[in-house]
Backbone bond lengths (Angstrom), bond angles and torsions (degrees), N, CA, C in turn:
res aa  C-N    CA-C-N  psi(-1)  N-CA   C-N-CA  omega(-1)  CA-C   N-CA-C  phi
1 M - - - 1.444 - - 1.519 108.94 -
2 T 1.292 117.75 133.06 1.460 121.76 179.69 1.521 110.39 -94.65
3 R 1.278 112.74 153.22 1.461 119.71 -179.12 1.528 108.95 -86.18
4 P 1.355 117.95 140.07 1.465 118.97 179.36 1.525 111.21 -67.50
5 A 1.322 116.23 155.86 1.467 121.59 179.89 1.530 109.29 -63.86
6 P 1.331 116.97 141.51 1.471 118.61 -179.54 1.526 111.45 -67.42
7 S 1.298 114.46 145.83 1.468 118.63 177.73 1.529 108.44 -77.12
8 S 1.326 116.05 173.21 1.468 119.45 -178.27 1.527 110.76 -64.87
9 D 1.350 117.98 -28.86 1.459 121.33 178.52 1.525 111.61 -67.73
10 E 1.326 117.28 -33.09 1.457 121.21 -178.72 1.525 112.10 -77.12
11 R 1.321 118.54 -23.67 1.454 121.41 -178.15 1.527 112.30 -80.41
12 T 1.303 117.77 -32.10 1.464 120.20 -179.43 1.523 109.04 -83.76
13 P 1.319 117.21 135.14 1.465 118.69 -179.26 1.527 110.71 -68.84
14 A 1.316 114.70 140.83 1.464 119.94 179.76 1.523 109.38 -77.83
15 R 1.315 116.66 142.63 1.463 121.66 177.61 1.524 108.22 -74.48
16 R 1.321 115.87 129.97 1.459 121.09 -178.77 1.519 110.40 -78.99
17 K 1.325 115.72 155.02 1.459 120.18 176.92 1.520 110.82 -66.72
18 S 1.308 116.94 -32.05 1.465 120.87 -175.75 1.527 111.09 -91.70
19 T 1.319 116.59 49.96 1.451 122.20 178.58 1.524 109.54 -102.65
20 L 1.331 116.19 132.44 1.461 121.19 175.65 1.527 108.77 -99.85
21 F 1.335 115.14 148.56 1.457 121.66 179.77 1.515 109.34 -125.40
22 C 1.322 116.53 136.10 1.460 121.24 174.35 1.523 107.34 -86.09
23 F 1.310 116.43 126.10 1.460 120.52 -177.47 1.524 112.19 -80.45
24 D 1.324 118.79 -9.89 1.470 120.89 177.71 1.527 112.68 -92.00
25 C 1.329 117.17 -47.28 1.467 119.36 -173.94 1.537 113.44 -115.00
26 D 1.327 117.88 4.43 1.474 123.35 179.29 1.522 113.88 64.13
27 H 1.321 118.29 19.85 1.463 121.29 174.68 1.518 108.26 -69.51
28 E 1.317 116.88 141.30 1.456 120.58 176.61 1.513 109.88 -135.96
29 S 1.348 115.03 145.52 1.457 121.15 -178.64 1.529 107.85 -164.75
30 P 1.339 118.24 153.53 1.460 119.64 175.39 1.530 110.80 -59.75
31 V 1.315 116.35 158.02 1.464 121.51 -179.79 1.523 110.74 -55.15
32 D 1.325 116.56 -40.44 1.458 120.24 -179.60 1.531 111.75 -90.82
33 G 1.324 116.61 18.02 1.469 121.75 -178.76 1.511 112.58 -84.59
34 E 1.325 115.93 -132.98 1.467 121.68 -169.63 1.515 114.52 -91.62
35 W 1.308 119.79 13.99 1.463 121.93 178.49 1.514 110.44 -67.81
36 E 1.318 115.87 148.66 1.463 120.89 177.28 1.523 108.66 -93.59
37 Y 1.312 116.69 132.93 1.465 122.54 178.03 1.520 108.07 -109.26
38 R 1.324 116.73 118.82 1.461 122.06 -178.42 1.524 108.92 -116.95
39 T 1.326 115.82 120.14 1.452 120.61 179.18 1.517 109.41 -84.45
40 R 1.312 115.81 127.56 1.457 123.34 177.22 1.519 108.39 -111.51
41 D 1.315 117.40 -166.23 1.460 122.63 -175.53 1.526 112.09 -54.68
42 R 1.322 118.79 -60.23 1.454 122.55 -174.93 1.533 112.81 -122.51
43 Y 1.345 117.86 10.57 1.455 119.99 -176.04 1.528 110.37 -152.83
44 V 1.340 115.22 170.47 1.460 123.33 176.00 1.520 107.17 -117.96
45 E 1.320 117.26 130.59 1.457 122.62 176.27 1.524 109.47 -96.72
46 V 1.335 116.24 138.43 1.459 121.67 171.01 1.526 105.31 -104.01
47 V 1.352 116.12 119.72 1.465 121.63 -171.47 1.528 109.46 -119.32
48 C 1.335 115.18 140.00 1.467 121.57 177.53 1.529 109.09 -67.70
49 P 1.337 118.26 131.11 1.467 119.94 179.56 1.532 112.82 -74.95
50 V 1.315 118.05 -15.60 1.459 121.45 -177.33 1.524 111.64 -87.77
51 C 1.352 117.12 -51.15 1.467 119.67 -172.63 1.533 113.44 -117.42
52 E 1.331 118.06 3.84 1.472 123.05 176.68 1.535 113.73 66.15
53 T 1.339 118.02 22.24 1.457 121.35 177.32 1.529 109.27 -80.57
54 T 1.323 116.62 135.99 1.465 120.38 175.31 1.520 108.11 -77.40
55 I 1.324 116.22 118.39 1.459 122.50 -177.42 1.525 110.28 -81.25
56 T 1.317 116.84 -46.38 1.455 121.62 -178.44 1.512 110.06 -155.34
57 K 1.326 115.26 158.64 1.462 122.08 173.25 1.520 107.11 -123.08
58 R 1.317 116.61 127.75 1.459 121.98 -179.73 1.518 109.14 -116.77
59 P 1.339 118.26 132.16 1.462 119.24 179.97 1.527 111.17 -68.13
60 L 1.311 115.53 145.62 1.461 120.62 175.30 1.520 108.56 -76.19
61 P 1.324 118.23 146.72 1.464 119.45 177.05 1.527 110.29 -66.21
62 D 1.331 115.48 149.00 1.464 120.53 -179.40 1.522 112.46 -70.41
63 E 1.312 116.34 -32.55 1.459 120.43 -179.81 1.526 108.74 -130.84
64 P 1.313 117.63 156.39 1.466 119.67 179.74 1.526 111.73 -59.34
65 R 1.321 116.08 149.21 1.466 120.75 -177.99 1.519 112.25 -61.60
66 R 1.320 117.65 -34.47 1.457 119.60 -179.42 1.519 111.37 -60.86
67 E 1.332 116.20 -40.69 1.457 119.59 -178.96 1.516 111.03 -67.59
68 R 1.334 117.45 -37.97 1.456 119.93 178.57 1.519 110.74 -68.54
69 A 1.322 117.37 -38.16 1.455 120.52 -176.68 1.522 112.11 -72.63
70 T 1.323 118.00 -26.68 1.455 120.64 -176.69 1.526 111.43 -108.57
71 A 1.325 117.34 41.79 1.458 120.46 177.97 1.522 109.30 -64.90
72 R 1.314 114.85 140.92 1.459 119.35 -179.01 1.518 110.15 -66.92
73 P 1.335 116.62 147.72 1.470 119.68 179.11 1.534 112.31 -58.85
74 S 1.327 117.80 -34.23 1.461 119.18 -179.75 1.527 111.45 -64.03
75 V 1.334 117.19 -36.97 1.460 121.15 178.13 1.523 109.64 -67.22
76 T 1.313 117.03 -41.63 1.461 121.43 179.83 1.521 110.99 -63.64
77 W 1.331 116.91 -44.62 1.476 120.38 178.52 1.526 110.89 -64.60
78 R 1.312 116.61 -40.52 1.466 120.51 179.97 1.536 110.11 -60.96
79 R 1.328 116.99 -43.25 1.461 120.36 177.98 1.526 111.30 -63.93
80 A 1.323 116.80 -42.50 1.466 120.71 -179.47 1.525 111.20 -63.13
81 I 1.336 116.43 -43.25 1.465 120.15 -179.97 1.528 110.24 -67.43
82 R 1.334 117.29 -42.29 1.463 121.01 179.75 1.531 110.59 -61.81
83 T 1.315 117.37 -42.98 1.463 121.19 179.28 1.526 110.93 -65.20
84 T 1.334 116.92 -41.54 1.459 120.89 178.69 1.522 111.00 -62.03
85 I 1.318 117.21 -42.87 1.461 121.22 178.84 1.520 111.04 -64.55
86 Q 1.339 117.60 -41.32 1.466 120.83 179.03 1.526 111.38 -63.35
87 V 1.320 117.16 -41.32 1.466 120.87 178.35 1.524 109.74 -65.52
88 W 1.334 117.56 -42.80 1.459 121.62 179.77 1.528 110.61 -62.92
89 R 1.343 117.18 -45.17 1.469 120.49 179.06 1.527 111.38 -60.74
90 T 1.313 116.44 -41.15 1.453 120.54 179.59 1.520 111.27 -64.08
91 S 1.337 116.80 -44.51 1.465 119.53 -179.43 1.527 111.20 -66.62
92 V 1.334 118.29 -37.24 1.459 121.26 176.95 1.525 109.70 -66.53
93 G 1.330 117.06 -42.45 1.463 120.98 178.26 1.518 111.98 -60.58
94 I 1.318 117.21 -41.78 1.464 120.96 178.38 1.522 110.15 -66.07
95 G 1.330 116.27 -42.03 1.465 120.25 178.57 1.517 111.82 -62.01
96 L 1.331 117.15 -44.29 1.467 120.79 -179.71 1.522 111.24 -66.14
97 S 1.321 117.54 -40.02 1.465 119.14 179.02 1.524 110.82 -67.26
98 S 1.335 117.97 -32.73 1.461 120.81 176.57 1.514 111.08 -67.47
99 I 1.338 116.67 -41.30 1.465 120.92 177.89 1.522 110.06 -64.49
100 A 1.329 117.08 -42.49 1.464 120.54 178.94 1.525 110.39 -62.74
101 A 1.323 117.97 -41.25 1.460 120.86 179.49 1.528 110.90 -65.31
102 L 1.336 116.94 -39.42 1.467 120.00 178.13 1.523 110.93 -66.59
103 T 1.318 116.43 -40.55 1.461 120.74 -179.71 1.523 110.81 -64.32
104 I 1.314 116.52 -43.67 1.460 120.36 179.69 1.525 110.56 -65.15
105 S 1.316 117.61 -44.43 1.463 119.99 -179.50 1.519 111.22 -67.00
106 H 1.333 118.66 -34.66 1.461 121.68 179.50 1.527 110.33 -71.06
107 S 1.353 116.59 -42.58 1.461 119.27 180.00 1.527 112.17 -70.52
108 A 1.310 117.96 -23.25 1.459 121.35 177.93 1.517 111.82 -83.64
109 G 1.319 117.07 -5.63 1.459 120.61 176.42 1.514 114.08 93.76
110 Y 1.319 117.59 8.76 1.472 119.68 179.79 1.519 111.60 -76.67
111 G 1.307 118.05 -25.26 1.475 121.22 -176.95 1.504 113.48 -84.87
112 Q 1.337 120.01 0.09 1.464 121.59 -175.14 1.490 111.76 -97.33
């Protein structure tokens, strides 16, 4: 069995989601395409290869990716527990302030 001829839609390459566009010269290319990446003090610039326009600046990570990816389980648990406690304290604080507001409004005669 032979395969049918491709339609005109199948012959033209589809535009990828990860395409960058230069707003000065209308150059377009995939993110991993022909853009120039220039490392500066605390960030990386993505520069158009045609007109030298800076497309975007991205901050450099504070620590190497390997260190972030291999965080010790104890550090991860400590963060999870700390976040849980902060959320609990906030919800208790909101609850107490709501009770105080109701008590004040009731004692002032607004609830009658």
